[in-house]
N, C-alpha and C positions, 0 to 999 in steps of 0.2 A: 539578572541579579538574584543571588540567594535571598529569600525572603529576611532570614533572621538578619542579614548584612546592612540590608535595606533599611528597616526598622532603626539599626543602629547608627547607620551612616545620617539619616534623619533626623534621628535626635542629635546627633554629634551637630549636625547644621544649624538646629535650631539653639542648643545651647552655646555655640559661637557667635551668634547674631546678637542673643543678649547679653553675653559678657563684652562685646566688643561694643555695644549702645553703653551699659553700665560704665566701663573704662573711660566712655567718650564724657560721660558726665550727664548724660542726656536721659530725660524721661522718655516714657513712652510716645506722651503728647508731643513732644521736640522731636522725635524722630519722624513722626510721622507727617508733622507740619511743616519739615524741613524737606522729605523722601516723596510728599505728594501723595499719600497712601493716608489710610483712616488709621486710626486708634487701634480699632479692634483687629485689623490686618497684620499691624506691627506686632501684637499682643499673640494673632494665631500663627503666626511665624516663630515668634519665640518659643511656646509651648509645644510645635510641633503640629500642629492641628491643620495647618495650611502649608503646604508644598511652595515655597518663591519659586518663580521664574528665575533663569539665572542672570536677566535683567533687574529683575528687583536686587539678587545679591549683590550685581556691579555697583548699583545706586548706595546700598546702605554700604558697603563695603569702602564705597568713596566716602559719602557722610562720615562713616566713624574714623575716618584715618587710619583703616589696616596696613600693616606694613605690604610690601611686595610680594613676601613668601606666603605671608596669610590668604593674601588675595588668591595668588595662584590657587592655592591649595583648596580654598573654600570655594571656588571657582569652578575649578574641576569637580569637586565634589555635588554641587548643585547639578552640573551636566551631567554627572554619571547617573544620579538621582533620577533625573529626566529620560535619559535616554532609555527605551526598551526595544528588546528583540522578541517580538512573537512570531513563533513559527506557523505557516500555512496551514496545518494539522490543529495548532490550539485555534485559530481561528476558526477554523468549520467546526473544532468540536464546543466551541462555546456559541456559536451561528454566526455566520458570515452577515449577517442585517447588523448585528453589534458592531462590526469594522466599519460599515457604511454610516452609522449611526457616531460614529467616534470621530471619522472622518469628517463628517458633519459638522460637529462641535467643532472642529478645528478651523473651518471653514467660516462657521458663525463667527468665529474669536478675530479673525483676521480679516484685513483690509486690503493688501496686496497679494496675491496668489501668482503663483508661477506653478506650471506643470511642464514638466518635458518628458516625452516617451516616444522611444527609437520605434516599438515595435506594437504596441495594442493600443489602442485608442484611449485616450483617456477618459475615466469613468464620466464625469459631466457630461462629455462629449456624445455617449455613445447611443445610439437609438435602442429601443426596446428589444427588437430582435437581436441585434448584437452582443447585448449584454447577456441577454436569455443564452446566446450559446456559448458564451465567455463563461457563466456562471453553471450552465450544464455539466461542465469539465468535470466538477466535482459535488453538485448539489441537483437534488431532484423533488418533487411533490412539492410540498409545502417549504420547505425551507427555501426552495429555488423559487417561488412566489414570493416570500418573505423578503430574499435579499434582493431580488429585482425592484419591488415598490420601495425598498429603502433607498436605493439607488436613484430611482427616477425622483423621489423624493428632494434628496440632495440638489438634483439637477435643478431645482427652482431658485436656488440661491446665484444662478446666473443673472435672474433679473433683478437682481438686487442693486441698483444702481450707485449703491454709494461704497460697492469695492469696484475693485479692476482686476481682469484676470486675464493671464497672458499664457497662453497653449504653444508649446512647440513640439510637432508632431515632423515624422518622416515621410517622404513619398511611398517609402517601403511599410509603414503603419498601411497607409491607405489602400496598398494592393495587395497585402499579405494575404493570402490563400486561406485562410482560416476560416472562413463564409462563404456562400456562394457569389457570385458575380453580381447578381440583383442586389442583393442585402448590403455589400461593400458600397455599390453605386447610390443605393439610398443613405448609407453612412456618409459618402462624400459631401451628396447635397447635402445632408443635416449639418454637417457643419459648417459648409458656405453660408446657411442660412443663419446659424449662430455667430457668425462673424460679422453681422450686418448689426449686431447689438453695440452700441456705443461705448460699453466698458469693458468689452469682451476683443483681445487680438489673439486670432491664430497666425502662428506662421509654419510656413512649410517647409522642409529642410528636401528639396529635390534631389533627383538622381544626379549623381556628378556634380555636385555643389562642393566648393574645397571645404573643409570643415577643421580648424584649428587643433581640435582635442578628439579623443576618443572615450564616447559614454560608455559603460560597462551596463548600464541600466537606467530604469524610468525613475522619477523623482519629481517629491512635490514640495515646495516651499511655502510657509504660511508667513508673510511678513519677513519678518529678517530675523526669526527667532527658533522657529521651528520647522525642520525637513522630516517627510515621510517618504523613505526609500525602499522602491518593491524590488526583491532579492526572487531568486527563483523558490526559495523553500520558507523564508520569512518576510514581514514587515519590519525593518528597523527604524525607530524613531528617535532622532538626533535633538538636541539643543545646546548643544556646546557651539559657541560664536566660533570656532576656528572652522568646525566643521560647515556651518551654514557658511561662512565665508568662501571655502571651497567649490560649496554647489552654487553659492551665487555667481563663481566667477567661471564656473561650465555652464550656466544657464546664459550668460550673458555670451559666451562662445558660440554657442548653440544658435541662439537667436541672431547673430552676427550671419549666420550662414543661411537663414532662413529668410523667404520671402514673406513677408508682411503685407496688408490692406489689398488693394484692387488686385495686386498680383497673386497672391494666394486664394482670394476669391476664385479667381479665371482658373487657377490650377485646379482647385478643388473641383468647379464645375465642369473640367477638362476629363479629369482623371474618372468623375461620375458616369461623363458621359460614354469614356472607352469602355467602364466597366459596363453599362449600361446595352452598349452595342454588342458584347460578348454572347448575348443571352440566345 
């Protein structure tokens, strides 16, 4: 989004929320109490110091009795303000470790996390050697070391039992010849080990499984509010509820095609053994 338009739209949203509250005859304290927010948050939303989430806007529009048309316009505006497209060139220029930190923030804020990856092993499940080889495609030296360390730091969140993680990966991803067989064997064994965590579910879509849709890329869904979509040239972050619903539906279809539980762990062990036997 053009920076000037971003600032204009953000001010427009803040002003609209303030005007709607005043037209509803409510004080900031009244609105905060009814919406389950703090009064300082209401104030920051209305003066543009804090960008409201799409959920925040939905809550306040309902509270203020906004009309259908105005509701649609302001929800679309909020979603657009939250949607970002960051090219991989920009990510590398600013530092790939920075992107790992940002993903870590999204994971820290969420309680229900879903990951689908058709070709690449999801970052939270990667072994050190696998991620080193992935990042080596674009990085080297200190930048490579920082980014690997940042991803490894992210992985610690898997042990936070207040969160639930569901990963759906394909057998193709587990057998993709990007790394030597011994590295892929260790990777499959590592995932099988993580699958024993009580708050982590691993689903494997095996070759030949009947699948009700065609996924075009991998993505991550944080609760039901934000999705991060990984494209060849960029990472797209979306927050529009309609887009989130699309990814949730697709994730459900991918999950229905996958093996979970002991079947998945057995599959992972078999793949690991087969790859190890190729050495």
